N, C-alpha and C positions, 0 to 999 in steps of 0.2 A: 781633459788631458787622460791618458792611459796611466794606470796605476799598479804598483806591486809591492808585494811586500818583502824588506830585504834584511839580510844577515850577513856579515861580515867579521871574520877572526883571522888572527895571525896563527900559521901553522910551520913547525919547524922543518917537516919536510912532506911536501907534495905527496913523493912515493906511498908514504904511509897510508893514504886514504884511498888508495886506490883498491884495494880488497873490498874496503866499504862499501865503494860505488858498487863494487860487482854483487855484493849482499844487498844493497839497494835496489839493482835491477835498470840502473842509470845506462843512457846509449853516450857513449862519446860520440860529439857530432864535428869538432874540430880542434886543432891547433892554430893559432894565427898569432903574429905579431901586432899590437896596434901601439900607435902613438897618440895620444888625447891631449890635444892643445887645450888649455883651458883660459876662456876670456874674461875681462873684468866684464861683470852685469850687475845691473842696480838690485836684481833680486834673484833669488836662486842661483843655479850653476848652469853655465854655457861651455860647450866644448866642442871641436871638431873630432873626430875618430877617423884615422886615416891607417890602413893597413897595407904591408907589403904585398899582400897576396892579390888585391883588387886593385881598380882604377876607382872604387866606388869608396864613397866615405860616406860618414853621417855626422850631421849636425844635431845635437843632442843637448836638450833644455831640461832639467830637472829642478825640483823642488822634494828636498830632504831634511830632513830634523838632523843635526848631530845628537843623536841619542845612543849609548851604547844599548845594544838589545836588538830584536826586531822592529824594523819601524817602516813605515810607509812611505813611497815614494811616488810623485806625480811627475810624469814625463812626456815630452813630445820628442818627435824624431822625423828627420827630413833626411831623405838620400840624397846623395851630392854626387856629381860626376867629376867635378872639376874641383877636388878638394885642395890642392895649391893655391887654387886663384881665389878660393874662398877665404883660406887661410890668412892670404894677404890683404884682403879685402877687412876682415874683422879684425888683423892686426891694427890697420892704420886707423880703424874706427873706435875699435875697443881696448886695445892694447892686449898683449899677452899676459896672463897672471903666472900662468907656470904650465910644464910641458911633463906629460908624465908617460914612459913607456915600460911596456909589459908585453912578457907572452901570456897568452891564454889559452888555457885548454877548456873547451865548452862542454858540459855533460849536460845531460836532460833527463828528468823524470817528471813525467807528465807536463804539468805547468809550470815547474821549477828548473831553470836554471843554474846549474852547477857551474862556476867559475872556480877553476884552480889556475890562480895568477902569480907570475913571478914579476916582481916591479921591479924596474932596474934601481938601485940604492936604496930600496925600503924593503926587500926580501917576500918571503912566499905569504901568500892569503888562499883562503875560500871565501869566496861570496856568494850567497843565495839571494836568487830573484824569484819569488814566487808570482807571474803574472795573472793577474785577474782576467781571465778569460771565461765565460760562459759557466763558471762556478759560483756557487755562493761565497760570500765573504768567509763565513764558517769553515765551507769546504777548503777555501783557498788558506784560510788559518791552520786548518789541520794538516793539511799536506804539507805545508812549511814546516811543522813543528815537527812530523814525521821524518821530513829529511834530516831536520836538524840533529835530531835525537837519533837516528841509524847511523848517520855518519859521525856521532857523538862531538858535535861541535859544540854544544851546550857545555861542555867540562873547559872549554878556551875562553880565554877573556875576550868579550866581543869589542869592535873597534867602533868608535863613534863619526868617525870621520870619514871623509873621502880621501882617496889616493892623492887628490891635489892640497887638501890641506896638509896631509902628512909630508909631502914634496915642499911645499912651502916652507913648514916648521924646521924641517930637515935642512934647509938652504939658508934660514936665517940662525940656525946653530955653527953652521961651518965657519 
C-alpha cells in the first residue's frame, strides 16, 4: 500500500491561509466539489469519491489511526469510470456508513498536497498529505514539518478523526 503523513486542523477562515501559501511557494492545482460515500468495512475505511467535474471516481481504502497530530496513513486507490454503479453495488453489499460533501481547493508543495476543505455541516479545514515518493522518510517528515510550520498550522488544535467520523458524531447529536 502507498503511504503518506497526514495532519488536519480546523481553520476559521481559509482566505487567511492564502498569503501563507504564497510565502511557502505552493502551487494551486484545482478546486473541486467532492462527494465521499463511506461504506461499512471490517477494518480501515472504504469510500467512493465522486466529483461534479468528471465521470471518473475513485475507490479509496485507507488505514489511519485516530490520533491528534501528524500520523501515517496507508492507502490504496482504484480509478472507477462508473461511480454511480459501484456506489449502488457497495450500498447493497456493505451499506452506507455516511456521506461527506465538500469543496476542496488543492495546493501542492513538492510531495505535499495541501487541501483547503469547506465541508458541508462541519466547517473549514486545512489538511496536509505528504506522500512518500522517492524521498527518505526523514526527508518526507522534514518537508511535512516545514509546510506545517510555514502555514502556522501547529498553533491550531489538530483533528484526530476523519470527516466521516465527525459527520457521524454530528448526526448522532442532532
